[in-house]
Each structure stands twice: as structure tokens, then as C-alpha cells.
C-alpha positions in Angstrom: 27.0 5.4 -22.6 28.2 2.8 -25.1 31.8 2.6 -26.3 30.7 4.1 -29.6 28.9 6.9 -27.8 32.0 7.7 -25.8 34.2 7.8 -28.9 31.8 10.1 -30.8 31.5 12.4 -27.8 35.2 12.6 -27.5 35.5 13.6 -31.2 32.8 16.2 -30.7 34.6 17.7 -27.7 37.9 18.0 -29.5 36.1 19.6 -32.5 34.5 22.2 -30.2 37.8 23.5 -28.9 39.3 23.8 -25.4 37.0 26.4 -23.8 33.7 24.9 -25.0 34.8 21.4 -24.1 35.8 22.5 -20.6 32.4 24.1 -20.1 30.7 20.9 -21.1 32.9 18.7 -18.8 31.9 20.8 -15.8 28.4 19.3 -16.0 29.5 15.6 -16.2 30.2 13.1 -13.4 33.7 11.8 -12.6 33.3 8.5 -14.4 32.0 10.2 -17.6 35.0 12.6 -17.5 37.4 9.8 -17.0 36.0 7.8 -20.0 35.9 10.8 -22.3 39.4 11.9 -21.3 40.8 8.4 -22.0 38.9 8.3 -25.3 40.3 11.8 -26.3 43.8 10.6 -25.5 43.5 7.7 -28.0 42.1 9.7 -30.9 44.5 9.8 -33.8 44.2 10.5 -37.5 40.5 11.3 -37.5 39.3 12.2 -41.0 37.5 15.4 -41.8 34.5 13.3 -42.9 34.3 11.6 -39.5 34.4 15.0 -37.7 31.7 16.4 -40.0 29.5 13.4 -39.5 29.7 13.6 -35.7 29.1 17.4 -35.6 26.3 17.1 -38.1 24.6 14.4 -36.0 24.9 16.5 -32.9 23.4 19.6 -34.6 20.5 17.4 -35.8 19.8 16.1 -32.3 20.0 19.6 -30.8 17.6 20.9 -33.4 15.0 18.3 -32.3 15.1 19.3 -28.6 11.9 20.8 -27.2 11.9 23.9 -25.0 11.7 21.5 -22.0 15.5 20.9 -22.4 16.1 24.3 -20.9 13.8 23.7 -17.9 15.2 23.5 -14.4 13.7 20.0 -13.8 14.7 19.7 -10.1 13.1 23.1 -9.2 10.0 22.3 -11.3 9.5 18.9 -9.7 9.9 20.3 -6.2 7.3 23.1 -6.8 4.8 20.8 -8.5 5.0 18.1 -5.8 4.7 20.6 -3.0 1.7 22.3 -4.6 0.0 18.9 -5.2 0.8 17.2 -2.0 1.7 19.9 0.5 5.1 20.3 2.1 4.9 17.3 4.5 3.7 14.7 2.1 6.0 15.9 -0.7 9.1 16.0 1.4 9.8 12.2 1.5 8.9 11.8 -2.2 11.3 14.6 -3.2 14.1 13.0 -1.2 13.6 9.8 -3.1 13.4 11.4 -6.6 16.0 14.1 -6.3 19.5 13.9 -4.9 19.6 15.6 -1.5 21.7 18.8 -1.4 22.8 17.8 2.0 25.3 15.4 0.5 26.5 17.5 -2.5 29.9 18.1 -1.1 30.8 14.4 -0.9 30.9 14.4 -4.7 34.5 15.5 -4.2 35.4 12.0 -3.1 34.1 10.5 -6.4 37.0 12.1 -8.1 39.6 10.5 -5.8 41.4 7.2 -6.3 39.7 4.5 -4.1 43.0 3.9 -2.3 43.3 7.6 -1.4 39.8 7.7 -0.1 40.5 4.5 1.9 43.5 6.2 3.5 41.5 9.3 4.3 38.7 7.5 6.2 40.1 4.2 7.4 40.6 5.5 11.0 37.1 7.0 11.3 34.3 5.2 13.2 32.9 2.4 11.1 29.4 4.1 11.2 30.9 7.2 9.7 32.6 5.1 7.0 29.4 3.3 6.2 27.6 6.6 5.9 30.2 7.9 3.5 30.1 4.7 1.5 26.3 4.9 0.8 26.8 8.3 -0.8 29.2 6.8 -3.4 28.6 4.6 -6.5 28.5 0.9 -5.5 31.6 -0.1 -7.5 33.6 2.9 -6.1 32.5 2.1 -2.6 33.4 -1.5 -3.0 36.9 -0.7 -4.2 37.4 1.6 -1.2 36.1 -0.9 1.3 38.3 -3.6 -0.3 41.4 -1.7 0.9 40.3 -2.1 4.6 41.5 -4.9 6.9 39.1 -7.8 7.0 37.6 -6.9 10.4 36.8 -3.3 9.4 35.5 -4.4 6.0 33.0 -6.8 7.6 31.9 -4.2 10.2 31.3 -1.5 7.5 29.1 -3.8 5.3 27.1 -4.9 8.4 26.5 -1.2 9.3 25.5 -0.3 5.7 23.0 -3.2 5.7 21.4 -2.0 8.9 21.6 1.7 8.2 18.1 3.2 8.2 18.6 6.6 6.6 21.1 9.4 7.5 20.1 11.9 10.1 21.3 15.6 10.0 23.6 15.0 12.9 25.3 12.2 11.0 25.7 14.6 8.0 27.3 17.1 10.4 29.8 14.4 11.5 30.6 13.7 7.8 31.2 17.4 7.4 33.7 17.4 10.2 35.4 14.3 8.8 35.6 15.5 5.3 36.2 19.2 6.1 35.5 21.3 3.1 34.6 18.3 0.9 31.2 17.9 2.5 28.9 20.9 3.1 26.2 19.8 5.7 22.7 21.0 4.9 20.2 22.5 7.4 17.3 20.2 6.5 15.5 18.3 9.3 14.7 15.2 7.3 16.9 12.2 7.0 18.1 11.1 3.5 17.0 7.7 2.5 20.3 6.0 2.1 21.8 2.7 3.2 19.9 -0.6 3.9 20.0 -4.1 2.5 20.0 -3.1 -1.2 22.9 -0.7 -0.7 25.0 -3.3 1.0 24.1 -5.9 -1.7 25.1 -3.5 -4.5 28.4 -2.8 -2.9 29.1 -6.5 -2.3 28.3 -7.2 -6.0 31.6 -5.5 -6.9 33.8 -7.3 -4.3 36.2 -10.1 -5.1 35.0 -13.6 -4.2 37.3 -13.9 -1.2 36.2 -10.6 0.3 32.6 -11.4 -0.4 32.8 -14.8 1.3 34.4 -13.3 4.4 31.8 -10.6 4.6 28.9 -13.1 4.2 30.4 -15.4 6.8 30.5 -12.4 9.3 27.0 -11.4 8.4 25.7 -14.9 9.0 27.4 -15.1 12.4 25.9 -11.8 13.4 22.4 -12.1 11.9 21.6 -15.1 9.6 18.3 -13.6 8.5 20.0 -10.3 7.5 22.7 -12.3 5.6 20.0 -14.1 3.6 18.2 -10.9 2.7 21.4 -9.4 1.4 22.2 -12.5 -0.5 18.8 -12.5 -2.2 19.4 -8.9 -3.3 22.9 -9.5 -4.8 23.4 -9.9 -8.5 26.5 -11.8 -9.4 28.1 -12.5 -12.8 26.6 -16.0 -12.9 23.1 -14.4 -12.4 23.4 -12.9 -15.9 21.9 -16.1 -17.1 18.5 -14.9 -15.7 18.5 -11.7 -17.9 16.2 -12.2 -20.9 17.7 -12.4 -24.4 16.6 -8.8 -25.3 18.3 -7.3 -22.3 21.3 -9.6 -22.7 21.8 -8.4 -26.3 21.5 -4.8 -25.1 24.2 -5.4 -22.5 26.6 -7.0 -25.0 26.5 -3.9 -27.2 28.3 -2.0 -24.4 30.8 -4.7 -23.6 34.0 -5.1 -25.6 34.9 -8.6 -27.0 38.2 -8.6 -25.0 36.5 -8.0 -21.7 33.8 -10.6 -22.5 36.5 -13.3 -23.3 38.3 -12.7 -20.0 35.1 -12.5 -17.9 33.8 -15.9 -19.3 36.9 -17.8 -18.0 35.5 -20.2 -15.5 31.9 -19.2 -16.1 29.3 -22.0 -16.2 28.7 -23.6 -19.6 25.1 -22.5 -19.5 26.1 -18.8 -19.3 28.7 -19.3 -22.1 25.9 -20.9 -24.3 23.7 -17.9 -23.5 26.3 -15.5 -24.7 27.0 -17.4 -27.9 23.2 -17.8 -28.6 22.8 -14.0 -28.4 25.6 -13.3 -30.9 25.7 -13.5 -34.7 27.1 -16.7 -36.1 30.4 -15.1 -37.1 30.8 -13.3 -33.8 30.0 -16.5 -31.9 32.7 -18.5 -33.9 35.3 -15.8 -33.2 34.5 -15.8 -29.5 34.8 -19.6 -29.3 38.2 -19.4 -31.0 39.3 -16.7 -28.5 38.1 -18.7 -25.5 39.9 -21.9 -26.7 43.0 -20.1 -27.8 43.7 -17.8 -24.9 46.2 -19.0 -22.3 45.8 -18.9 -18.5 44.3 -15.7 -17.0 44.8 -14.4 -13.5 41.8 -14.6 -11.2 42.1 -10.9 -10.4 41.8 -10.1 -14.2 38.7 -12.4 -14.5 37.1 -10.7 -11.5 37.9 -7.2 -12.9 36.3 -8.1 -16.2 33.2 -9.5 -14.6 32.9 -6.3 -12.4 33.2 -4.2 -15.5 30.3 -6.1 -17.1 28.2 -5.9 -13.9 28.8 -2.2 -13.9 27.3 -2.0 -17.4 24.4 -4.1 -16.3 23.8 -2.0 -13.2 23.8 1.2 -15.3 21.4 -0.3 -17.9 19.1 -1.5 -15.2 19.0 2.0 -13.6 18.1 3.4 -17.1 15.3 0.9 -17.4 16.8 -0.8 -20.5 17.1 -4.2 -18.8 15.6 -6.0 -15.8 17.9 -7.7 -13.4 16.9 -9.6 -10.2 18.8 -11.1 -7.4 18.7 -14.8 -6.4 15.1 -14.7 -5.4 14.0 -17.2 -8.0 10.7 -17.3 -9.9 8.9 -15.1 -7.3 11.2 -12.2 -8.2 8.8 -10.8 -10.8 5.1 -11.3 -11.6 
């Protein structure tokens, strides 16, 4: 959701009233709730015209919805696939398309501070920690893992990269570790989680020092595996490989302040790409900001770059941009 979309949604929620807003928030994920809550906290002196415009736009969009909006999509997809393919063939496909109910309880961790989650699980077996991590959003998992000592951090990433699905008995262990937060299912199939891509996505959000340590450990353990993970990773500098259309879409969801900080120390080629995809006036303003801003902490630069990578990851999942790792020209045909 863009910054403008978050602001408009916040205005709408406040216009609806406490009870209605609370009911809506129940259906949103933790990150969405956090963004909307922060936006509502900053709303001040909104004019009646602004409120009427937002509510009017909402009514207009609702009026255009088809009866499909009320359809239970998950249940419908399960039934259709089973009828078309049979239970056995449909099972694996359903696991890939729909979130497995076996891991529903772990959603409770998504609402917790990364440091708190780290404290909760740091003394568990690294395999258990890896299994928990692959159930979380990559940026959240990365923050949690960054709180671990170097040796544990390296071990967990290695186990994520070599994790080939999650068996029911592993889910049962998770249930024991997380108590009531995780409700183990009774399915007999393993969920398709973990693997090289999962490890790469988590490492994308690590600081450079942590990333270097993890990569060195991976190379010492299995050079081929380390290379596969590296080829799947998408770093801030790799933004230069995103086409101009996707780049412009990304920048619509990134604030100017975040962009200025993130570009500190970035290659000139990437800075040129940013300026090339902005209006003349916006480009001139960005140049002035880059030249006029004083020294910035490395941690602040990395945080800004992670924020942009999070936007890129979301847009890629939504199919609005295409991002590849470091695979070179053979990445797409």
C-alpha cells in the first residue's frame, strides 16, 4: 500500500468510528495495522471536504465490486482443484497456493517485537529456530536473527537454506516451543517452506557485516550452496537492474527522505538511474538534498535501504515489478 493509500485508509477508519474500525482491523496483518495506527496518530486538522472525498471514493469502489467479493476464495479454490485433479494431485498445489492452516498459530509472533521473539526462541535448537523463521516475513525474520550471536545466526541461515519442507512432527515441536501461539495441524503433508530462496530473502534484510559473516560461514560449509544463495539475493545495488517502469512504480511508494539517506554511498550509476526516473524539478531537489546533507550513520543508511527493499519485495509479489538476483543476463528470457 502506498503512503497516500495508508493516509486515506487512516482517514476512512477514523470517519467510520471505533467499533467499525476495530472490526476492519481484525482482518489485517500486523504490518498493515502498525502502518495504519501510525498514520491515524499523525492525523490532525482534516477538513470536512477531505473526509467527504475519501468516504465518497470508498463508496464508489464498493459499488463497483462484483458478487465475487463475498466469495470464500480459499474454500472455493480447494474444492475446484480437488474436483479437477483428485485429492492426491491437488494436495501439493493447494499447499503452494494457499497458506497452510498448520502454521496459522505462528501469526502471533508477527505481532511481537523482533527482540522479544529472539529472546523467546534463542535457546531452542537451531533447526527449530530455522523452522520458525521461514514462517515469518523475511524482513521480520532477518531482524530476529540479527539479535542472535554470530555462531547461532550462521547456523540458522545454513539450516534455512537446506530446509526441505516442514514435516508434521516439526510442526508439533513448534507447537511445544510456542505453546498456545502455534496450533499444530493434523495434516500428513509437509508444508513447502524453507530452501535457498527463503534464506536469500532473509539475508537481503541483514546488515552488511552480518551478511558477510553468514556468507563466509556458508562458503566454508558448502561453496556451491553459498553461490546458489548469493545468486538469489537481491541487494540495494541490484535496483539498477529493475526496468525504468518498475523503478518509477517503486519510487511512488518511497518517501524522498528515505531515498536521500538510502543513496548515501550508492554507486553513481544507481544515483543516475534514480535521477533519470524523476521529474526535472524532483531530480534537482534530490541533488541538492544529497549534496547538502551532512554525514549519516551506516546503520541509518542500511535501515533506509532495507525499507526500500521491503517495498520492492512487496511490489514484486504483487506482480507490479520484476526483480532478479545476481544471475546476470540469463535470469529472464
